[in-house]
C-alpha positions in Angstrom: -88.9 -123.8 -18.4 -85.9 -121.3 -18.4 -83.9 -120.5 -15.5 -85.1 -117.2 -15.3 -88.7 -117.8 -15.0 -87.8 -120.8 -12.4 -86.1 -118.1 -9.9 -88.9 -116.0 -10.1 -91.6 -118.4 -9.5 -89.1 -119.6 -6.4 -89.4 -115.8 -5.4 -92.9 -115.5 -5.7 -93.2 -118.4 -3.6 -91.6 -116.8 -0.8 -93.5 -113.6 -0.8 -96.0 -112.7 1.8 -98.2 -110.6 -0.7 -98.5 -113.4 -3.4 -101.5 -116.2 -3.0 -100.5 -119.2 -5.2 -101.1 -122.7 -5.0 -98.2 -123.6 -3.6 -99.3 -121.7 0.0 -101.4 -123.0 2.6 -103.3 -119.6 2.7 -104.4 -120.3 -1.2 -107.1 -122.9 0.4 -108.4 -120.6 3.3 -108.6 -117.1 1.9 -112.1 -116.9 0.3 -113.9 -114.4 2.3 -111.1 -114.2 4.4 -108.6 -111.6 2.6 -108.6 -108.6 5.2 -108.5 -111.0 8.1 -105.3 -113.4 6.5 -103.8 -110.8 4.4 -104.2 -107.2 4.8 -104.9 -107.6 8.7 -107.5 -104.5 8.6 -111.4 -104.3 7.5 -110.3 -101.7 4.4 -112.7 -102.0 1.1 -111.4 -104.5 -1.6 -110.4 -103.4 -5.2 -109.5 -106.1 -7.9 -107.3 -105.5 -10.6 -108.5 -108.3 -13.4 -105.7 -110.1 -15.9 -103.4 -107.5 -13.7 -100.1 -108.8 -15.6 -97.5 -106.7 -13.9 -100.0 -105.4 -11.7 -99.8 -101.5 -12.8 -103.1 -100.4 -11.8 -103.2 -102.3 -8.3 -99.6 -101.0 -7.4 -100.9 -97.3 -8.7 -103.8 -97.5 -6.9 -102.1 -99.0 -3.7 -99.8 -95.6 -3.5 -102.9 -93.4 -4.5 -105.4 -94.8 -2.0 -103.8 -96.4 0.9 -107.2 -96.3 2.9 -108.1 -99.3 0.6 -107.2 -103.1 -0.3 -105.8 -104.1 -3.9 -105.6 -107.6 -5.3 -104.1 -108.3 -9.1 -105.1 -111.1 -10.2 -103.5 -113.0 -13.4 -102.6 -116.9 -14.0 -99.2 -115.8 -14.9 -96.4 -116.0 -12.3 -93.9 -114.4 -14.2 -95.6 -111.3 -14.2 -97.2 -111.2 -10.7 -93.6 -111.1 -9.9 -93.0 -107.8 -10.9 -96.0 -106.2 -9.3 -95.2 -108.0 -6.1 -91.9 -107.0 -6.0 -92.3 -103.2 -6.4 -95.2 -103.3 -3.9 -92.5 -105.1 -1.3 -89.9 -102.9 -2.2 -92.3 -99.8 -1.4 -93.7 -101.3 1.4 -97.0 -101.3 0.2 -99.0 -103.5 2.6 -102.4 -103.0 1.3 -101.6 -104.7 -2.2 -101.5 -108.3 -2.9 -101.7 -110.7 -6.0 -103.5 -114.0 -6.8 -102.3 -116.2 -9.0 -105.4 -118.2 -10.3 -107.8 -117.9 -13.6 -110.2 -115.6 -13.6 -113.3 -118.1 -14.2 -112.3 -119.2 -10.6 -112.8 -116.2 -9.0 -115.8 -117.4 -6.8 -112.9 -120.0 -5.2 -111.7 -116.7 -3.9 -114.1 -114.4 -2.9 -117.5 -114.6 -1.0 -120.6 -112.6 -1.9 -120.2 -108.9 -1.3 -116.5 -109.4 -0.8 -115.1 -107.0 -3.3 -115.8 -103.3 -3.7 -114.6 -102.1 -7.1 -113.0 -104.0 -10.1 -110.5 -102.8 -12.7 -110.2 -104.5 -15.9 -107.4 -103.0 -17.9 -106.3 -103.7 -21.4 -107.7 -107.4 -21.9 -106.7 -109.8 -24.5 -109.8 -108.6 -27.2 -110.0 -112.1 -28.3 -111.3 -111.2 -31.7 -112.3 -114.5 -32.7 -115.6 -115.8 -32.9 -114.6 -118.8 -31.6 -113.3 -117.2 -28.5 -116.0 -114.8 -27.4 -117.0 -117.1 -24.4 -113.2 -116.3 -23.5 -113.8 -112.5 -23.5 -113.8 -111.0 -20.2 -116.9 -108.8 -20.8 -118.8 -112.1 -21.8 -121.9 -112.8 -20.0 -120.5 -115.6 -18.0 -117.5 -113.2 -16.6 -120.0 -110.8 -15.8 -122.4 -113.4 -13.7 -119.2 -114.0 -11.5 -118.4 -110.6 -11.2 -121.7 -109.7 -10.1 -121.7 -112.7 -7.7 -118.6 -111.5 -5.4 -119.2 -107.5 -5.7 -120.8 -105.4 -3.3 -124.1 -103.4 -4.1 -123.2 -100.3 -6.2 -119.5 -101.5 -6.5 -118.4 -100.5 -9.8 -116.6 -102.2 -12.5 -114.5 -100.7 -14.7 -112.9 -101.8 -18.5 -110.0 -100.0 -20.1 -109.1 -101.0 -23.5 -107.4 -99.4 -26.9 -109.5 -102.1 -28.8 -112.7 -100.7 -30.8 -114.1 -104.2 -31.2 -114.2 -105.3 -27.9 -115.4 -102.0 -26.7 -118.5 -102.0 -29.0 -118.9 -105.7 -28.0 -118.6 -104.8 -24.5 -121.1 -101.6 -25.0 -123.8 -103.6 -26.7 -123.7 -106.7 -24.1 -124.0 -104.0 -21.1 -126.7 -102.3 -22.7 -128.9 -105.6 -23.5 -128.9 -107.1 -19.8 -131.5 -106.0 -17.7 -129.0 -105.8 -14.2 -126.7 -103.1 -15.5 -127.5 -99.3 -14.7 -125.0 -96.2 -14.5 -123.5 -97.1 -17.5 -120.9 -94.3 -18.8 -118.7 -94.7 -21.4 -116.0 -92.7 -23.8 -114.3 -93.7 -26.9 -111.6 -91.0 -26.6 -110.6 -90.9 -22.8 -107.9 -88.7 -23.3 -110.3 -85.9 -24.0 -112.8 -86.9 -22.0 -114.4 -85.8 -18.6 -113.9 -89.1 -17.2 -110.4 -88.8 -17.8 -109.6 -88.0 -13.9 -111.6 -90.9 -12.3 -108.5 -93.2 -14.1 -106.1 -91.4 -12.0 -103.4 -91.3 -14.8 -102.3 -94.7 -14.2 -101.0 -96.3 -17.5 -100.1 -99.9 -17.9 -97.3 -100.7 -20.3 -99.6 -101.6 -22.9 -101.9 -98.3 -22.4 -98.7 -96.2 -23.3 -97.6 -98.4 -26.2 -101.0 -98.3 -27.8 -101.7 -94.7 -27.0 -98.0 -93.9 -28.5 -98.9 -95.8 -31.7 -102.0 -93.0 -31.9 -104.9 -95.6 -30.8 -107.8 -93.9 -28.5 -108.0 -95.3 -25.3 -111.8 -96.4 -24.4 -113.0 -96.5 -20.7 -116.4 -97.7 -19.3 -118.1 -98.2 -15.7 -121.2 -99.7 -14.5 -122.9 -101.2 -11.9 -125.0 -104.3 -11.3 -128.8 -103.3 -10.6 -129.4 -106.0 -8.5 
């Protein structure tokens, strides 16, 4: 591992807004995010596979009355967002270093109010279908931690992943209020994305790719 990465890992190990395996709170935070991390009772929004945490940071700025948690397994990515949050004094933004399949180890039933999934790896190969973030096994995990009528949102440039996600959601009996667009920037849904753009979104849109967006709730 390079010195630069080691330096980043050492820095996030000291940051109070990062929950990772090296810290005691890692084993205690389930069901206690507001108590142990945020010190308030505000609703919780997750950004899954957050990368540098652009959405967590952006939402934290816009909605100080909510708590925002960026989740990614890559510590060097979390380093960027957690540093910005500290520099700007965003005490309502934190980061969790873990795999998305492990979410139930860190969140209780009914603990999460909203989920954002922004520009995830599309996993286009058939053999990687179970690794797609909208596969049934992931949806079942999300369902197990969100409150009633919590909104789950997906943004992507990838048409294959988007069409796969739509078909899967339409075929599930526990999905309601599914709304979507294949061209977000020319849709009436655009305002609800708050004009927050990740570096991938900027890159893909500048290359001429339409941005796709959907949202839904679980019916039960």
